[in-house]
C-alpha positions in Angstrom: 181.6 116.0 101.3 177.8 115.8 101.7 175.6 115.1 98.7 173.6 117.9 97.3 170.8 115.5 96.3 167.6 115.2 98.2 166.9 111.9 99.9 164.4 111.1 97.1 166.9 111.9 94.4 169.5 109.8 96.2 167.3 106.7 96.4 166.2 107.1 92.8 169.8 106.0 91.9 168.6 102.5 92.7 167.1 102.3 89.2 163.6 102.1 87.7 163.6 98.4 86.8 161.2 96.0 88.5 162.7 92.9 90.0 161.3 90.8 87.1 162.7 93.2 84.5 166.1 93.2 86.2 166.2 89.3 86.3 165.1 89.1 82.6 168.2 91.2 81.7 170.5 89.0 83.8 170.8 91.6 86.6 170.4 91.2 90.3 166.7 91.6 91.2 167.5 93.6 94.3 170.1 96.2 93.2 169.2 96.1 89.5 172.8 95.6 88.5 174.3 98.4 90.6 176.0 96.1 93.1 175.0 98.6 95.8 171.8 100.0 97.3 171.2 103.7 97.9 169.3 104.5 101.1 168.5 107.7 102.9 166.7 108.8 105.9 166.6 112.3 107.4 169.3 113.6 105.2 171.7 110.7 106.0 172.6 109.1 102.7 174.3 105.8 102.6 175.6 103.3 100.0 175.2 99.7 101.1 176.7 96.7 99.3 174.0 94.4 97.9 173.9 91.2 99.9 171.9 89.3 97.3 174.6 89.5 94.5 177.5 90.3 96.8 178.2 93.4 94.8 178.7 91.9 91.3 175.2 93.1 90.0 174.5 89.8 88.3 171.4 87.6 88.7 171.7 84.5 90.9 172.0 81.4 88.8 
């Protein structure tokens, strides 16, 4: 089933934390703790596992 979100709404699911804020909270700087990244282009919306934290959402130690 296709998402009813716009591409902009879809990508907003990535979170509003800066990399520094995420790291300070013990979260992965890239996915901000989600474990995945939300990407969209031309109406094609995808969920991609975060390669930085390998999907656990935690900051690298």
